[in-house]
ZALOKE-450461 format. One record per residue (C-alpha): residue number from 1; x, y, z; residue in one letter. Coordinates in Angstrom, 1 decimal. Example, Ala and Ser with C-alpha at 12.3 -4.5 7.8 and 13.67 -1.06 7.14 Angstrom:
// residues 2
{tivo 1,{12.3,-4.5,7.8},a}
{tivo 2,{13.7,-1.1,7.1},s}
END
This chain:
// residues 521
{tivo 1,{-0.2,-3.3,-13.8},m}
{tivo 2,{-3.0,-4.0,-10.9},v}
{tivo 3,{-2.6,-4.0,-7.6},q}
{tivo 4,{-5.1,-6.7,-7.0},e}
{tivo 5,{-4.1,-6.4,-3.1},s}
{tivo 6,{-6.7,-2.8,-3.3},e}
{tivo 7,{-9.5,-4.9,-4.3},l}
{tivo 8,{-12.1,-5.8,-1.2},s}
{tivo 9,{-12.8,-9.3,-0.3},y}
{tivo 10,{-14.5,-11.3,2.5},l}
{tivo 11,{-13.3,-13.6,4.8},n}
{tivo 12,{-14.2,-17.6,4.6},d}
{tivo 13,{-16.9,-17.1,7.4},e}
{tivo 14,{-18.6,-14.3,5.2},d}
{tivo 15,{-18.3,-15.7,2.2},r}
{tivo 16,{-19.8,-19.2,3.5},l}
{tivo 17,{-22.8,-17.4,4.7},q}
{tivo 18,{-22.9,-15.3,1.3},v}
{tivo 19,{-22.8,-18.8,-0.5},y}
{tivo 20,{-25.6,-20.8,1.7},n}
{tivo 21,{-28.2,-17.5,1.3},g}
{tivo 22,{-27.3,-17.8,-3.2},i}
{tivo 23,{-28.0,-21.7,-3.1},v}
{tivo 24,{-30.4,-21.5,-0.8},g}
{tivo 25,{-32.3,-19.1,-2.2},g}
{tivo 26,{-31.8,-19.3,-6.0},c}
{tivo 27,{-34.6,-21.9,-7.2},h}
{tivo 28,{-37.7,-21.6,-9.2},h}
{tivo 29,{-37.2,-17.5,-9.3},l}
{tivo 30,{-38.7,-18.1,-12.8},w}
{tivo 31,{-42.2,-19.8,-12.8},s}
{tivo 32,{-43.4,-20.5,-16.6},k}
{tivo 33,{-40.8,-17.6,-17.4},n}
{tivo 34,{-42.6,-15.3,-15.4},k}
{tivo 35,{-40.1,-14.3,-13.0},l}
{tivo 36,{-40.9,-14.0,-8.9},d}
{tivo 37,{-39.6,-11.3,-8.3},e}
{tivo 38,{-39.8,-11.7,-4.5},e}
{tivo 39,{-37.9,-14.9,-4.4},k}
{tivo 40,{-35.1,-12.8,-6.5},l}
{tivo 41,{-34.6,-9.9,-3.8},k}
{tivo 42,{-32.4,-12.0,-1.3},p}
{tivo 43,{-30.6,-13.5,-3.9},v}
{tivo 44,{-30.1,-10.7,-5.7},l}
{tivo 45,{-28.6,-8.7,-2.3},a}
{tivo 46,{-25.6,-11.2,-1.6},n}
{tivo 47,{-24.5,-11.5,-5.2},f}
{tivo 48,{-24.3,-7.7,-5.0},a}
{tivo 49,{-22.1,-8.3,-1.7},k}
{tivo 50,{-20.1,-9.9,-3.7},l}
{tivo 51,{-19.9,-8.1,-6.7},a}
{tivo 52,{-18.8,-5.1,-4.8},e}
{tivo 53,{-16.9,-6.5,-1.6},q}
{tivo 54,{-15.4,-9.4,-3.2},d}
{tivo 55,{-15.2,-9.4,-7.1},p}
{tivo 56,{-12.1,-12.1,-7.5},y}
{tivo 57,{-14.6,-14.6,-5.3},f}
{tivo 58,{-17.9,-13.5,-7.9},l}
{tivo 59,{-15.5,-14.5,-11.2},a}
{tivo 60,{-14.4,-17.7,-9.9},h}
{tivo 61,{-18.0,-18.5,-8.7},f}
{tivo 62,{-19.6,-17.8,-11.8},t}
{tivo 63,{-17.1,-19.9,-13.5},s}
{tivo 64,{-17.6,-22.6,-11.1},w}
{tivo 65,{-21.4,-22.5,-11.9},v}
{tivo 66,{-20.8,-22.9,-15.5},f}
{tivo 67,{-18.2,-25.7,-14.6},k}
{tivo 68,{-20.7,-28.2,-12.0},n}
{tivo 69,{-24.1,-26.3,-11.4},s}
{tivo 70,{-27.2,-27.6,-13.7},d}
{tivo 71,{-29.5,-24.9,-12.1},s}
{tivo 72,{-30.2,-22.6,-14.8},k}
{tivo 73,{-31.0,-19.5,-12.6},d}
{tivo 74,{-27.9,-20.0,-11.0},l}
{tivo 75,{-26.2,-19.4,-14.2},k}
{tivo 76,{-28.3,-15.9,-15.3},v}
{tivo 77,{-28.3,-14.0,-12.0},v}
{tivo 78,{-24.6,-14.8,-11.9},a}
{tivo 79,{-23.8,-13.8,-15.3},t}
{tivo 80,{-26.1,-10.5,-14.5},f}
{tivo 81,{-24.7,-9.2,-11.7},v}
{tivo 82,{-21.2,-9.9,-12.5},n}
{tivo 83,{-21.3,-7.7,-15.3},s}
{tivo 84,{-21.6,-5.2,-12.8},l}
{tivo 85,{-18.6,-6.4,-10.5},s}
{tivo 86,{-16.5,-3.3,-9.1},d}
{tivo 87,{-13.7,-4.6,-11.2},a}
{tivo 88,{-14.7,-2.9,-14.0},d}
{tivo 89,{-11.5,-2.2,-15.6},g}
{tivo 90,{-11.1,1.5,-13.9},t}
{tivo 91,{-8.5,2.9,-12.5},p}
{tivo 92,{-8.1,2.8,-8.7},f}
{tivo 93,{-8.5,6.3,-8.2},s}
{tivo 94,{-9.3,9.2,-10.1},k}
{tivo 95,{-6.1,9.9,-12.2},g}
{tivo 96,{-4.2,6.5,-11.1},s}
{tivo 97,{-1.9,4.8,-13.5},s}
{tivo 98,{-3.0,1.6,-11.6},y}
{tivo 99,{-5.8,0.3,-12.9},k}
{tivo 100,{-8.8,-2.6,-11.4},k}
{tivo 101,{-8.7,-5.8,-13.4},p}
{tivo 102,{-11.5,-6.2,-15.9},n}
{tivo 103,{-13.5,-9.5,-14.3},l}
{tivo 104,{-16.6,-8.0,-15.6},r}
{tivo 105,{-15.1,-9.9,-18.8},r}
{tivo 106,{-16.0,-13.1,-17.1},i}
{tivo 107,{-19.6,-12.4,-18.1},s}
{tivo 108,{-18.7,-11.7,-21.5},q}
{tivo 109,{-17.5,-15.5,-21.6},a}
{tivo 110,{-20.6,-17.2,-19.8},a}
{tivo 111,{-23.2,-15.3,-21.3},l}
{tivo 112,{-21.7,-17.7,-24.8},q}
{tivo 113,{-22.6,-20.9,-23.2},h}
{tivo 114,{-26.5,-20.2,-22.4},l}
{tivo 115,{-29.2,-20.6,-24.5},d}
{tivo 116,{-31.1,-17.8,-26.4},p}
{tivo 117,{-33.7,-18.7,-23.7},k}
{tivo 118,{-31.5,-17.9,-20.8},l}
{tivo 119,{-29.8,-15.3,-22.8},a}
{tivo 120,{-32.5,-13.0,-23.0},l}
{tivo 121,{-33.6,-13.6,-18.9},r}
{tivo 122,{-29.7,-12.0,-18.1},v}
{tivo 123,{-30.6,-9.3,-20.6},v}
{tivo 124,{-34.6,-9.1,-19.2},q}
{tivo 125,{-32.5,-8.3,-15.6},l}
{tivo 126,{-30.3,-5.8,-17.1},a}
{tivo 127,{-33.1,-4.1,-18.3},n}
{tivo 128,{-35.3,-4.0,-15.2},k}
{tivo 129,{-35.7,-1.2,-12.9},k}
{tivo 130,{-34.5,-2.5,-9.8},m}
{tivo 131,{-32.1,-1.6,-6.7},e}
{tivo 132,{-28.8,-3.9,-7.0},v}
{tivo 133,{-26.7,-3.7,-3.7},g}
{tivo 134,{-25.8,-0.1,-3.0},s}
{tivo 135,{-26.8,0.7,-6.7},k}
{tivo 136,{-30.1,2.9,-7.0},a}
{tivo 137,{-33.4,1.5,-7.9},k}
{tivo 138,{-32.9,1.9,-12.4},a}
{tivo 139,{-31.7,-0.3,-15.1},t}
{tivo 140,{-28.5,-1.9,-14.8},h}
{tivo 141,{-27.1,-2.8,-18.6},y}
{tivo 142,{-23.5,-2.5,-18.1},s}
{tivo 143,{-21.5,-1.7,-21.5},k}
{tivo 144,{-19.7,-5.0,-21.1},t}
{tivo 145,{-23.1,-7.0,-21.2},l}
{tivo 146,{-24.4,-4.9,-24.0},k}
{tivo 147,{-21.0,-5.9,-25.7},t}
{tivo 148,{-21.6,-9.3,-25.1},g}
{tivo 149,{-25.2,-9.5,-26.1},v}
{tivo 150,{-23.9,-7.8,-29.3},k}
{tivo 151,{-21.3,-10.2,-30.2},k}
{tivo 152,{-23.5,-13.2,-29.2},y}
{tivo 153,{-25.8,-12.3,-31.6},l}
{tivo 154,{-23.1,-11.9,-34.3},k}
{tivo 155,{-21.6,-15.0,-33.9},y}
{tivo 156,{-24.6,-16.6,-34.6},r}
{tivo 157,{-26.3,-15.0,-37.4},e}
{tivo 158,{-24.9,-17.4,-39.9},t}
{tivo 159,{-27.0,-20.2,-37.5},s}
{tivo 160,{-30.2,-19.1,-37.6},m}
{tivo 161,{-32.0,-21.3,-39.4},d}
{tivo 162,{-30.7,-23.7,-36.4},s}
{tivo 163,{-31.7,-21.6,-33.8},i}
{tivo 164,{-35.6,-21.4,-35.7},k}
{tivo 165,{-35.3,-25.2,-36.1},k}
{tivo 166,{-35.1,-25.0,-32.1},h}
{tivo 167,{-38.0,-22.9,-32.1},g}
{tivo 168,{-35.9,-19.6,-30.5},f}
{tivo 169,{-37.2,-17.3,-33.2},t}
{tivo 170,{-39.2,-15.1,-30.9},k}
{tivo 171,{-36.7,-15.2,-28.4},t}
{tivo 172,{-33.5,-13.9,-30.8},v}
{tivo 173,{-35.9,-11.9,-31.7},q}
{tivo 174,{-36.6,-10.5,-28.0},n}
{tivo 175,{-32.7,-10.2,-27.7},l}
{tivo 176,{-32.3,-7.7,-30.7},y}
{tivo 177,{-34.9,-6.0,-29.1},r}
{tivo 178,{-34.1,-5.4,-25.8},f}
{tivo 179,{-30.1,-4.7,-27.0},n}
{tivo 180,{-31.3,-1.9,-29.8},h}
{tivo 181,{-29.5,-3.6,-32.0},q}
{tivo 182,{-30.3,-3.9,-35.8},a}
{tivo 183,{-30.8,-7.6,-37.5},p}
{tivo 184,{-28.6,-8.3,-40.5},s}
{tivo 185,{-30.6,-9.0,-44.2},k}
{tivo 186,{-29.8,-12.6,-43.3},e}
{tivo 187,{-31.0,-12.9,-40.2},v}
{tivo 188,{-34.4,-11.0,-41.5},v}
{tivo 189,{-34.5,-13.4,-44.1},v}
{tivo 190,{-33.8,-16.5,-42.1},a}
{tivo 191,{-35.9,-16.0,-39.1},l}
{tivo 192,{-38.9,-14.8,-41.7},g}
{tivo 193,{-38.9,-11.7,-39.5},w}
{tivo 194,{-40.8,-8.9,-41.5},e}
{tivo 195,{-39.8,-5.3,-40.7},q}
{tivo 196,{-40.9,-2.2,-41.2},k}
{tivo 197,{-40.7,-0.2,-43.9},p}
{tivo 198,{-36.8,1.6,-43.7},g}
{tivo 199,{-35.6,-0.5,-41.6},y}
{tivo 200,{-32.5,-3.4,-42.6},p}
{tivo 201,{-34.1,-5.9,-44.5},g}
{tivo 202,{-37.4,-3.9,-44.8},a}
{tivo 203,{-38.9,-5.8,-47.9},g}
{tivo 204,{-37.1,-9.1,-48.6},v}
{tivo 205,{-38.5,-12.5,-49.6},e}
{tivo 206,{-39.1,-14.4,-45.9},l}
{tivo 207,{-38.5,-17.7,-45.9},k}
{tivo 208,{-41.4,-20.0,-45.0},k}
{tivo 209,{-41.5,-22.6,-42.6},s}
{tivo 210,{-39.0,-25.4,-43.0},m}
{tivo 211,{-41.7,-28.1,-41.2},f}
{tivo 212,{-44.6,-29.5,-43.0},d}
{tivo 213,{-46.4,-32.6,-42.2},f}
{tivo 214,{-48.8,-32.5,-44.6},k}
{tivo 215,{-49.7,-34.7,-46.9},g}
{tivo 216,{-47.5,-37.4,-44.7},l}
{tivo 217,{-48.4,-40.8,-43.0},n}
{tivo 218,{-47.5,-42.0,-39.0},d}
{tivo 219,{-44.4,-43.6,-40.5},m}
{tivo 220,{-43.2,-40.9,-43.1},e}
{tivo 221,{-43.6,-38.1,-40.2},v}
{tivo 222,{-41.3,-40.3,-38.1},a}
{tivo 223,{-38.9,-40.9,-40.8},q}
{tivo 224,{-38.6,-37.4,-41.1},k}
{tivo 225,{-38.6,-36.3,-37.5},i}
{tivo 226,{-35.3,-38.9,-37.2},q}
{tivo 227,{-34.1,-38.2,-40.6},k}
{tivo 228,{-33.7,-34.2,-40.2},e}
{tivo 229,{-33.1,-34.1,-36.4},r}
{tivo 230,{-36.1,-32.0,-35.9},i}
{tivo 231,{-36.2,-30.8,-32.2},p}
{tivo 232,{-38.9,-32.5,-30.0},p}
{tivo 233,{-41.3,-28.9,-29.6},l}
{tivo 234,{-40.6,-28.2,-33.2},t}
{tivo 235,{-41.8,-31.7,-34.2},a}
{tivo 236,{-45.1,-31.8,-31.9},l}
{tivo 237,{-45.6,-27.7,-32.7},g}
{tivo 238,{-45.9,-28.7,-37.1},a}
{tivo 239,{-48.1,-31.4,-36.3},l}
{tivo 240,{-50.8,-29.2,-36.1},g}
{tivo 241,{-53.7,-31.3,-35.9},n}
{tivo 242,{-52.5,-34.5,-36.3},m}
{tivo 243,{-52.2,-36.7,-33.7},k}
{tivo 244,{-49.1,-37.7,-32.0},a}
{tivo 245,{-49.6,-41.3,-32.4},t}
{tivo 246,{-46.7,-43.7,-30.7},p}
{tivo 247,{-44.6,-44.5,-33.9},v}
{tivo 248,{-44.4,-40.4,-34.3},i}
{tivo 249,{-44.2,-40.1,-30.2},a}
{tivo 250,{-41.0,-42.9,-30.1},a}
{tivo 251,{-39.4,-40.6,-32.8},a}
{tivo 252,{-39.9,-37.1,-30.6},v}
{tivo 253,{-38.6,-39.5,-27.8},l}
{tivo 254,{-36.0,-39.9,-29.6},e}
{tivo 255,{-34.6,-36.5,-30.4},q}
{tivo 256,{-35.4,-35.7,-26.8},c}
{tivo 257,{-33.0,-35.0,-23.8},s}
{tivo 258,{-33.8,-36.2,-20.6},g}
{tivo 259,{-35.4,-32.8,-19.3},d}
{tivo 260,{-37.3,-32.3,-22.5},q}
{tivo 261,{-38.6,-35.9,-21.9},a}
{tivo 262,{-39.9,-34.7,-18.2},v}
{tivo 263,{-41.2,-31.6,-19.4},v}
{tivo 264,{-43.4,-33.3,-22.1},l}
{tivo 265,{-44.9,-36.2,-19.6},t}
{tivo 266,{-47.7,-34.4,-19.0},e}
{tivo 267,{-48.7,-34.5,-23.0},l}
{tivo 268,{-47.4,-37.8,-23.4},f}
{tivo 269,{-49.9,-39.1,-20.4},e}
{tivo 270,{-52.7,-37.1,-21.8},r}
{tivo 271,{-52.5,-38.6,-25.1},q}
{tivo 272,{-52.3,-42.0,-23.7},g}
{tivo 273,{-48.9,-42.7,-25.4},l}
{tivo 274,{-47.1,-43.8,-22.2},l}
{tivo 275,{-48.9,-47.0,-21.9},k}
{tivo 276,{-47.6,-48.2,-24.8},d}
{tivo 277,{-44.7,-50.6,-24.1},r}
{tivo 278,{-42.2,-49.8,-26.4},e}
{tivo 279,{-42.7,-45.9,-25.8},i}
{tivo 280,{-42.6,-45.9,-21.9},k}
{tivo 281,{-39.4,-48.2,-22.0},q}
{tivo 282,{-37.5,-45.3,-24.6},i}
{tivo 283,{-39.2,-42.7,-22.0},y}
{tivo 284,{-37.8,-44.5,-18.9},k}
{tivo 285,{-34.6,-44.5,-20.4},a}
{tivo 286,{-34.3,-40.7,-21.2},k}
{tivo 287,{-35.5,-39.7,-17.7},i}
{tivo 288,{-33.1,-41.5,-16.3},s}
{tivo 289,{-30.3,-38.8,-18.1},t}
{tivo 290,{-32.3,-35.7,-16.5},a}
{tivo 291,{-30.7,-33.5,-14.6},k}
{tivo 292,{-33.0,-30.2,-13.7},t}
{tivo 293,{-36.6,-31.0,-14.9},a}
{tivo 294,{-36.7,-34.0,-12.3},l}
{tivo 295,{-37.3,-31.4,-9.6},d}
{tivo 296,{-41.0,-31.2,-11.1},r}
{tivo 297,{-41.8,-34.6,-10.0},v}
{tivo 298,{-43.5,-33.4,-6.6},e}
{tivo 299,{-45.7,-30.7,-8.7},r}
{tivo 300,{-46.8,-33.2,-11.6},l}
{tivo 301,{-49.9,-33.8,-9.6},n}
{tivo 302,{-51.6,-34.5,-13.0},t}
{tivo 303,{-49.7,-38.1,-13.7},i}
{tivo 304,{-52.3,-40.6,-13.0},q}
{tivo 305,{-50.2,-43.4,-14.1},d}
{tivo 306,{-48.6,-45.0,-10.7},d}
{tivo 307,{-45.6,-46.4,-12.8},e}
{tivo 308,{-45.0,-43.8,-14.4},v}
{tivo 309,{-44.9,-41.8,-11.3},k}
{tivo 310,{-42.4,-44.3,-9.3},k}
{tivo 311,{-40.0,-43.8,-12.5},m}
{tivo 312,{-39.7,-40.4,-12.0},m}
{tivo 313,{-38.8,-40.2,-8.8},k}
{tivo 314,{-36.8,-43.4,-9.4},t}
{tivo 315,{-34.6,-41.8,-11.2},a}
{tivo 316,{-34.8,-38.3,-9.6},k}
{tivo 317,{-33.3,-40.3,-6.4},a}
{tivo 318,{-30.8,-42.0,-8.5},e}
{tivo 319,{-30.0,-38.7,-10.1},s}
{tivo 320,{-28.9,-36.5,-6.6},r}
{tivo 321,{-27.0,-40.2,-5.5},k}
{tivo 322,{-25.2,-39.5,-8.5},e}
{tivo 323,{-24.5,-35.9,-8.2},k}
{tivo 324,{-23.3,-36.4,-4.0},v}
{tivo 325,{-21.7,-39.7,-4.3},g}
{tivo 326,{-21.1,-42.0,-1.1},d}
{tivo 327,{-21.9,-40.3,2.0},l}
{tivo 328,{-21.9,-43.6,4.1},g}
{tivo 329,{-24.1,-43.9,7.1},k}
{tivo 330,{-26.4,-40.9,8.2},v}
{tivo 331,{-28.2,-40.3,10.7},f}
{tivo 332,{-31.0,-38.0,10.8},l}
{tivo 333,{-31.7,-35.8,14.2},h}
{tivo 334,{-34.9,-34.2,14.4},i}
{tivo 335,{-35.7,-31.7,17.1},d}
{tivo 336,{-39.0,-32.1,18.4},t}
{tivo 337,{-38.5,-30.3,21.6},s}
{tivo 338,{-40.8,-27.4,23.0},y}
{tivo 339,{-42.0,-25.3,20.0},s}
{tivo 340,{-40.3,-27.1,17.7},m}
{tivo 341,{-43.2,-28.0,15.2},t}
{tivo 342,{-40.6,-26.4,12.4},q}
{tivo 343,{-38.4,-29.1,12.6},a}
{tivo 344,{-40.9,-31.9,12.1},i}
{tivo 345,{-42.0,-30.0,9.3},d}
{tivo 346,{-38.9,-29.8,7.9},a}
{tivo 347,{-38.3,-33.4,8.0},a}
{tivo 348,{-41.8,-34.0,6.5},k}
{tivo 349,{-40.4,-31.9,3.6},e}
{tivo 350,{-36.3,-32.5,3.5},s}
{tivo 351,{-36.6,-36.2,5.0},g}
{tivo 352,{-36.6,-37.7,1.6},s}
{tivo 353,{-34.0,-35.5,0.0},i}
{tivo 354,{-31.1,-36.8,2.4},i}
{tivo 355,{-32.3,-39.9,2.3},a}
{tivo 356,{-32.2,-39.9,-1.9},e}
{tivo 357,{-29.1,-38.7,-1.6},c}
{tivo 358,{-27.8,-42.0,0.9},v}
{tivo 359,{-26.6,-45.0,-0.9},q}
{tivo 360,{-28.4,-48.3,-0.5},n}
{tivo 361,{-31.0,-46.4,1.9},p}
{tivo 362,{-32.4,-49.1,3.3},r}
{tivo 363,{-28.7,-49.9,5.4},e}
{tivo 364,{-27.6,-46.6,5.7},n}
{tivo 365,{-30.2,-43.9,6.5},f}
{tivo 366,{-31.2,-43.8,10.6},h}
{tivo 367,{-33.6,-41.2,12.0},w}
{tivo 368,{-35.1,-40.2,14.9},g}
{tivo 369,{-36.9,-38.0,17.4},l}
{tivo 370,{-34.9,-36.3,20.5},f}
{tivo 371,{-36.6,-33.6,23.0},s}
{tivo 372,{-35.6,-34.9,26.6},s}
{tivo 373,{-34.9,-38.3,25.5},t}
{tivo 374,{-34.4,-39.5,22.1},g}
{tivo 375,{-37.1,-42.1,19.9},t}
{tivo 376,{-35.9,-43.6,17.1},v}
{tivo 377,{-38.1,-44.2,14.0},l}
{tivo 378,{-38.3,-47.6,11.9},p}
{tivo 379,{-36.8,-47.1,8.5},t}
{tivo 380,{-39.6,-45.8,6.1},p}
{tivo 381,{-41.2,-48.4,3.6},e}
{tivo 382,{-40.5,-45.9,0.5},t}
{tivo 383,{-37.9,-43.1,0.5},f}
{tivo 384,{-40.5,-40.6,-1.0},e}
{tivo 385,{-41.6,-37.8,0.6},k}
{tivo 386,{-45.0,-39.1,1.5},d}
{tivo 387,{-43.6,-42.0,3.6},a}
{tivo 388,{-42.2,-39.2,5.6},f}
{tivo 389,{-45.3,-37.6,6.1},v}
{tivo 390,{-46.9,-40.7,7.3},q}
{tivo 391,{-43.9,-41.6,9.3},a}
{tivo 392,{-43.9,-38.2,11.4},l}
{tivo 393,{-47.9,-38.2,10.9},y}
{tivo 394,{-49.7,-37.2,14.7},g}
{tivo 395,{-46.0,-36.6,15.8},r}
{tivo 396,{-45.9,-33.3,18.2},r}
{tivo 397,{-43.1,-31.2,19.7},p}
{tivo 398,{-43.2,-31.5,23.7},n}
{tivo 399,{-40.2,-31.4,26.6},g}
{tivo 400,{-36.7,-30.5,26.7},g}
{tivo 401,{-34.1,-30.2,24.5},t}
{tivo 402,{-31.1,-33.2,24.7},d}
{tivo 403,{-29.4,-33.0,21.6},c}
{tivo 404,{-26.8,-35.8,22.0},l}
{tivo 405,{-30.0,-38.1,22.8},a}
{tivo 406,{-29.4,-40.1,19.8},l}
{tivo 407,{-26.0,-39.2,19.8},y}
{tivo 408,{-24.2,-42.5,21.3},e}
{tivo 409,{-27.5,-44.8,19.1},i}
{tivo 410,{-26.0,-43.5,16.0},a}
{tivo 411,{-22.7,-44.0,17.0},r}
{tivo 412,{-23.5,-47.7,17.8},r}
{tivo 413,{-24.8,-47.9,14.1},k}
{tivo 414,{-22.0,-47.0,12.6},g}
{tivo 415,{-23.2,-43.7,11.6},c}
{tivo 416,{-20.5,-41.4,10.0},t}
{tivo 417,{-22.6,-38.3,9.6},t}
{tivo 418,{-25.3,-36.9,11.4},d}
{tivo 419,{-27.7,-34.6,10.1},v}
{tivo 420,{-29.9,-32.2,12.7},y}
{tivo 421,{-32.8,-30.1,11.9},l}
{tivo 422,{-32.9,-27.8,15.2},t}
{tivo 423,{-32.9,-24.6,16.2},d}
{tivo 424,{-30.0,-25.9,18.2},q}
{tivo 425,{-31.2,-24.4,21.7},g}
{tivo 426,{-29.6,-27.5,24.5},h}
{tivo 427,{-30.6,-27.8,27.9},s}
{tivo 428,{-28.0,-27.7,30.3},m}
{tivo 429,{-29.7,-29.9,33.0},q}
{tivo 430,{-29.0,-33.1,30.9},v}
{tivo 431,{-25.2,-32.2,31.0},g}
{tivo 432,{-22.8,-30.2,28.6},n}
{tivo 433,{-22.2,-31.3,25.0},i}
{tivo 434,{-18.3,-31.4,25.2},t}
{tivo 435,{-18.1,-33.1,28.3},q}
{tivo 436,{-20.7,-35.9,27.6},r}
{tivo 437,{-18.8,-36.4,23.6},i}
{tivo 438,{-15.4,-36.7,25.9},e}
{tivo 439,{-16.9,-39.3,28.1},q}
{tivo 440,{-18.2,-41.1,24.8},f}
{tivo 441,{-14.5,-41.1,23.2},r}
{tivo 442,{-13.4,-43.0,26.6},r}
{tivo 443,{-15.8,-45.7,25.8},q}
{tivo 444,{-14.5,-46.0,22.7},g}
{tivo 445,{-17.3,-44.5,20.5},l}
{tivo 446,{-15.7,-43.2,17.0},p}
{tivo 447,{-16.7,-39.5,16.4},d}
{tivo 448,{-19.1,-38.2,13.9},p}
{tivo 449,{-16.8,-37.5,10.6},e}
{tivo 450,{-19.0,-34.9,9.8},l}
{tivo 451,{-22.1,-33.1,11.9},v}
{tivo 452,{-24.4,-30.8,9.2},v}
{tivo 453,{-26.9,-28.7,11.2},i}
{tivo 454,{-29.7,-27.4,9.3},v}
{tivo 455,{-30.5,-24.2,11.2},n}
{tivo 456,{-33.8,-23.8,12.3},l}
{tivo 457,{-33.2,-20.9,14.4},g}
{tivo 458,{-32.2,-17.0,13.7},r}
{tivo 459,{-29.5,-16.5,15.7},y}
{tivo 460,{-28.3,-19.2,17.7},c}
{tivo 461,{-25.1,-21.8,17.0},h}
{tivo 462,{-24.3,-23.3,20.0},m}
{tivo 463,{-24.5,-26.8,18.9},l}
{tivo 464,{-22.2,-25.8,16.3},k}
{tivo 465,{-19.9,-24.2,19.1},n}
{tivo 466,{-20.2,-27.3,20.9},e}
{tivo 467,{-19.4,-29.7,18.5},f}
{tivo 468,{-15.9,-27.3,17.0},e}
{tivo 469,{-15.2,-27.1,20.4},a}
{tivo 470,{-14.1,-30.9,20.5},v}
{tivo 471,{-12.9,-30.8,16.9},g}
{tivo 472,{-15.5,-32.7,15.3},i}
{tivo 473,{-16.1,-31.1,12.0},k}
{tivo 474,{-19.5,-29.2,11.5},v}
{tivo 475,{-21.3,-27.3,8.8},t}
{tivo 476,{-25.0,-25.1,8.7},e}
{tivo 477,{-27.3,-25.4,6.2},i}
{tivo 478,{-29.8,-22.9,5.9},l}
{tivo 479,{-33.4,-24.9,5.9},p}
{tivo 480,{-34.4,-23.1,2.0},t}
{tivo 481,{-31.2,-25.1,0.4},a}
{tivo 482,{-33.0,-28.4,1.2},l}
{tivo 483,{-36.0,-27.6,-1.0},t}
{tivo 484,{-36.9,-29.0,-4.3},e}
{tivo 485,{-34.0,-27.7,-7.0},s}
{tivo 486,{-31.6,-28.6,-8.8},a}
{tivo 487,{-29.2,-27.4,-6.1},l}
{tivo 488,{-30.4,-29.4,-3.5},v}
{tivo 489,{-28.1,-32.2,-4.2},a}
{tivo 490,{-25.3,-29.8,-4.6},e}
{tivo 491,{-25.9,-28.0,-0.9},a}
{tivo 492,{-25.9,-31.6,0.5},i}
{tivo 493,{-22.6,-32.4,-1.0},k}
{tivo 494,{-21.1,-29.7,0.1},y}
{tivo 495,{-22.3,-29.5,3.5},g}
{tivo 496,{-21.8,-33.0,4.0},l}
{tivo 497,{-18.4,-32.9,3.1},k}
{tivo 498,{-17.5,-29.5,4.8},g}
{tivo 499,{-17.8,-25.7,4.8},a}
{tivo 500,{-14.4,-24.8,3.6},t}
{tivo 501,{-14.7,-27.6,0.9},v}
{tivo 502,{-16.9,-25.5,-1.8},v}
{tivo 503,{-14.8,-22.4,-1.1},l}
{tivo 504,{-11.5,-24.0,-1.7},d}
{tivo 505,{-13.0,-25.7,-4.9},e}
{tivo 506,{-14.7,-22.3,-5.9},i}
{tivo 507,{-11.2,-20.5,-5.7},m}
{tivo 508,{-9.7,-23.2,-7.3},d}
{tivo 509,{-11.5,-23.2,-10.5},t}
{tivo 510,{-10.1,-21.5,-14.0},p}
{tivo 511,{-11.4,-18.3,-14.7},l}
{tivo 512,{-13.2,-18.7,-17.8},m}
{tivo 513,{-12.0,-17.3,-21.1},k}
{tivo 514,{-13.4,-15.3,-24.1},l}
{tivo 515,{-14.1,-18.0,-27.0},p}
{tivo 516,{-11.8,-17.2,-29.8},n}
{tivo 517,{-13.6,-15.5,-32.3},w}
{tivo 518,{-14.4,-12.7,-30.1},w}
{tivo 519,{-12.1,-10.4,-31.1},e}
{tivo 520,{-12.7,-11.4,-35.1},s}
{tivo 521,{-16.4,-10.2,-34.4},i}
END
C-alpha cells in the first residue's frame, strides 16, 4: 500500500519558479560534445529540488518533456535527475510496511527513447563527481539507472548493424564501458570491436566496414546511398577523398532530417554545393522541417550566401510560429528609465525572438520605449536580430519610470498581449497603476488578455502585483528564457498563455511506461 500523502510537494508558485529556472537555463549545456559545467550547476540545483521535495511533479515533468519538448539537453538532465528521485520504492520509515512509489522507473522508460549519443550523456552525468542537491560531491549512478542502461544495450544487441550504420559505434562502446558491462560475442562481431585476450569475444573474426564506394562513379554512389538509405554523416565519411558532387549531395540531403541539413550547411556551402539550383531547393525543403538545430543560425557566421542566410532565418521564424500558435496582437514595452541599459540590450537580443513568434508581425507586432513618457517605435523593416539592433542603436536610458506610458496606445492598437522588459520599478508621481487602469476601463478600453513580464530585476515584483490586483492575468519570465535555444518558443508559448497552464499540463501528462519487452530481458 502506498501513502502518497507522505511524499513532499511544492506549491504552484514554487513549482513555477523551479520550472522557469530549468527552462531558462537548460540550453546549450553541451557544445561540440563538451559539457559546460558552470551552466549545468543552476539547472541541476533546480532539478534536484524537485527530486527531493516534489518527486511526483518531477516524474510528470520528465514525461511531459519527452512528449512536448524538442530540447535534447532538457531530456538528458531530466532523465538523469529523476533517477535520483526521493520516490525510490523504499519504506517511508525504517521497518514500515508502507513504501514510497518507485518513480525512478520513469527514467528507465525515458532512457529507451534516447538515441545512443544522448543516452551516453545521461550515463556520463551519472559518473561525474558533483553535488546534486543535498547529495555530497560524488558520482550518482543509481542502481535503477544502471539497470536501465543494461537493458537499453541488451535490447539493441540484435540491431548493432543499424547502430554501426548510423555512426554510433564508438558511442555504444562507451556505453558498455561506463556501465561496466561486457558486450556479447555478437556485439563484438557486429561492431568490429577488438577485445583484449581473456575478454568475451576476444579472437573472433570481425566484420569489415559495410560501406565502400571504391570504384563507383558519382551516379552509382548516389544510387547506393538512396537504395541502402545510408545516413548522411556515414555516407560523407565513406566518401574519403572523393568529392561530394551535386549528384551525391542530392542523395545525401534526401536522407537528411531537417536538423541534419542545418548541421551540414557549412560543409555544403564550403564546397559550393548550395549554388546548384536543385540542391538549394532540396535544402530549403529540408530545413523547413528542422526542430532544434535552427537555433544555430545566429552562430553560423561563416555562411556567405545571403539567400542561404535568408532561408535559414525564415525557417527559424516559421518554426517558432508553428510551435507557439496564434498569439494575436503583441505590444513590446521596453523600459528605458534611468539605469535600465539591460532592457535595451535585452530588446536587441530578444525583440526579434518575440516578433518571430507572432503571426504576421508586420500587422500584429508593435513596440515602444517608456521612461517618464512613452515613444512608439516604427515597425522594423525585417524581423531579425540586426533590424532590432539597428532600431535601438544609440538609445540611452534616461528619466523616471511610467510603466503605463504606452498602455493606452497598446489598447487602442487592439493588442491582446503586453510584453514588458523591465525591472518592475514605477514612479508613483505619475499615478497609481491600479487607479489608472480603472480609469482606462471607464473610458471603454479593454484589458489585455495577458501581461508577460521579462523580469530584469532581482527581487521586485511590483508591476506584476499591480496588474494582478485589478484582475489582469500576468506571468513573469526570466530573461534567460529568451536566449537562443529550443526552449524559446516553449517559454513564450506558456508564458503568454498563463502561468498555471504549463503546471496543469505537466501534471495532466500520463507517466511514461516501461516498454512491453522490459521484463523479457
